[in-house]
C-alpha positions as CSV (number, residue, x, y, z in Angstrom):
1,M,-12.9,39.1,14.1
2,D,-16.3,38.9,12.6
3,D,-18.6,35.9,13.1
4,E,-18.1,34.5,9.5
5,R,-14.3,34.4,9.9
6,A,-14.6,32.9,13.4
7,W,-16.8,30.1,12.2
8,R,-14.4,29.4,9.2
9,V,-11.5,29.2,11.7
10,I,-13.5,26.8,13.9
11,E,-14.2,24.6,10.9
12,Q,-10.5,24.7,9.9
13,E,-9.4,23.8,13.4
14,R,-11.9,21.0,13.6
15,L,-10.5,19.6,10.4
16,R,-6.9,19.9,11.7
17,L,-7.9,18.0,14.8
18,V,-9.5,15.3,12.7
19,A,-6.2,14.9,10.7
20,I,-4.2,14.7,13.9
21,L,-6.5,12.2,15.6
22,E,-6.7,10.0,12.5
23,A,-2.9,9.5,12.8
24,V,-2.9,8.8,16.5
25,T,-1.5,5.4,17.4
26,P,-3.1,3.2,20.1
27,Q,-0.3,4.2,22.5
28,E,-0.7,7.9,21.8
29,W,-4.3,7.9,22.8
30,E,-3.1,7.5,26.4
31,H,-0.3,10.1,26.1
32,P,-0.6,13.0,28.4
33,S,-1.8,16.2,26.7
34,L,-0.7,19.6,27.7
35,C,-4.0,20.0,29.6
36,A,-3.1,18.9,33.1
37,G,-4.5,15.5,34.1
38,W,-6.0,14.8,30.6
39,S,-4.8,12.3,28.1
40,V,-5.1,12.8,24.3
41,R,-8.2,10.7,24.5
42,D,-9.7,12.9,27.2
43,V,-9.1,16.1,25.2
44,A,-10.6,14.4,22.1
45,A,-13.7,13.4,24.0
46,H,-14.0,16.9,25.4
47,L,-13.8,18.5,21.9
48,T,-16.2,15.9,20.5
49,L,-18.8,16.9,23.0
50,I,-18.5,20.6,22.2
51,S,-18.4,19.9,18.4
52,E,-21.8,18.2,18.3
53,P,-23.8,19.1,21.4
54,P,-27.2,17.5,21.9
55,P,-30.0,19.9,20.9
56,W,-31.0,20.5,24.5
57,T,-27.6,21.9,25.3
58,A,-27.6,24.5,22.5
59,F,-28.3,27.3,25.0
60,L,-24.9,26.5,26.7
61,V,-22.8,27.7,23.8
62,T,-23.9,31.3,23.6
63,D,-20.8,32.7,22.1
64,R,-18.7,31.5,19.2
65,R,-15.6,33.0,20.9
66,D,-16.0,30.4,23.7
67,V,-15.9,27.6,21.1
68,L,-13.0,29.2,19.2
69,F,-10.9,29.7,22.3
70,D,-11.5,26.2,23.6
71,L,-10.8,24.6,20.2
72,L,-7.6,26.6,19.6
73,V,-6.2,25.8,23.0
74,H,-7.1,22.1,23.0
75,V,-5.9,21.4,19.4
76,Q,-2.6,22.7,20.6
77,D,-2.8,20.6,23.8
78,V,-2.9,17.5,21.6
79,A,-0.6,18.6,18.8
80,V,2.2,19.9,20.9
81,A,2.1,16.9,23.3
82,L,2.3,14.5,20.3
83,G,5.0,16.5,18.6
84,R,2.8,17.5,15.7
85,D,3.5,20.9,14.1
86,T,0.1,22.6,13.9
87,P,0.3,26.4,13.6
88,M,-2.5,28.5,15.2
89,P,-4.0,31.2,13.0
90,P,-2.6,34.4,14.6
91,D,-5.7,36.5,14.0
92,A,-7.9,33.9,15.6
93,A,-5.6,33.5,18.5
94,A,-5.5,37.2,19.1
95,A,-9.3,37.5,18.8
96,A,-9.9,34.6,21.2
97,A,-7.4,35.8,23.7
98,A,-8.8,39.3,23.7
99,S,-12.4,38.2,24.5
100,G,-14.2,36.4,27.2
101,P,-13.4,36.1,30.9
102,W,-9.8,35.1,30.4
103,A,-8.9,38.4,28.7
104,A,-8.5,40.1,32.1
105,M,-5.9,37.5,33.1
106,L,-3.6,38.4,30.1
107,V,-0.5,40.3,30.8
108,T,0.4,42.8,28.1
């Protein structure tokens, strides 16, 4: 997946997350996500921090694949836990899963 497509998917996934979070009820904010030990609120906070990092942290996000992977996984952590149907783009999922340090952990 080229960088242009990756950033388009990142933008689309951020917009999906916004749509999900806009509909979250007060009770759902405390609902457990699929990320062990994290509530929906915790995941939203985590994604907010990576979505708009302070300028001094720009060097921490060195690869758009890290952002893509984190976003794809955590949007599903929230959506599935809340019973929201949010399909993951197959090409983006394959590209994210095939790159980075987690790729060696995949069983094919």
